[in-house]
N, C-alpha and C positions, 0 to 999 in steps of 0.2 A: 279841116283845113288848115292850112298853114300859110304863113306870111311871111315877108323878108321886110324889117323894117331898118331903120335907120337913126341910131343916137347916141351923143357923143362921140362922132366922128366915126362909129363902128357900126358894122350891120349883123342884125340877128334873126336867126330864122326861129320862129316862135307857132306854138300852136296854142289852141284853147288850155288852160290849166296849167303850162309851162310856169317854174320859177325861175328868172334869170336874174344875174347879178350884172347891172349897166351902169355906167358913171354916174356922179353923183348927181342928183336932181333937187332944186329947191322946194321938193314937196315933203308934208307932214306924213307921220305914217298912218294909215287909214284912210289916205285920201286917195282919189283916183287920178288918174292920167291917161291921157290920149294920145297916142304918137300918130299923128297926119304924114309923116315921112314913109310910106309903103311902097316899096319897090315893087314887088309881087306879090300876087295871092295865087295859090295853087290847091282846089279843092275837086279832088279826085281826078278825072280825066280833063278839066278844065283849069287852063291857068291864063291868067292876064298880068301882063310886065305893061311898068311905067317907062315913060321916057322924060326925066328919069323916077317921077312920082307918079303915082295912081290916083286919077282926082277921083274925090267923094270916098276913097277909102281911110279907115282909120282901124285902130287898133287899141281898145280899152285894158287898163291894167290898175290893179289895186297896189298902192304901196305897202311892202309888207315890213322892211326894215332899212332905216340909214344907218349905216354904219362905216369901220375902215378895216383893210384886210390886214393878212399877218404882215409882221415887220420884215422888209428886206435888207439887207445890209450893204451900202455902198462904200466901198474900199478904194482909195486913190493913192498909188503906191508908185514910187520912182526909184531903182535900183541906183545903190551907192551914193544916193543923194541925202539922204535923211529925211525924206518926205512922205510922209503918212497919213491920210485924214480918212477917218471913218464916221459914217454920219449913217442914218437910217430913215426909211419912209417907208409910211403908211397910206396906200389909196384909198380915198373915201371911196364909198359906193352905195347903190340903192338897191335892194332887193324888191323885185316885183313880181307880182302875178298876175299872170295873161288871161281875162276876164271873157271876151269876147275880140271877135273879127268881124267888122262890117266891110263887106266889099261892093 
């Protein structure tokens, strides 16, 4: 069984046991989180699609870790004007493991 969920402005295709990295949630490690914005559920030959979300469907997950991704360098530069700005950014994330899909 697979489902398409929406969280953090992005959509993810998940199935039971998957480990995904999503936008940071305000949830402590070891807690469970429920995603109610389920767009579609596919179970073998049966498919259900929401408009835009499925009523009564949810996806349960355990929070494995909260962290930051690798640093990316942001470099702004204007030729011949002696303008250079260098900064870095580390995007926070939440690592979750999908435990069950209820449709």
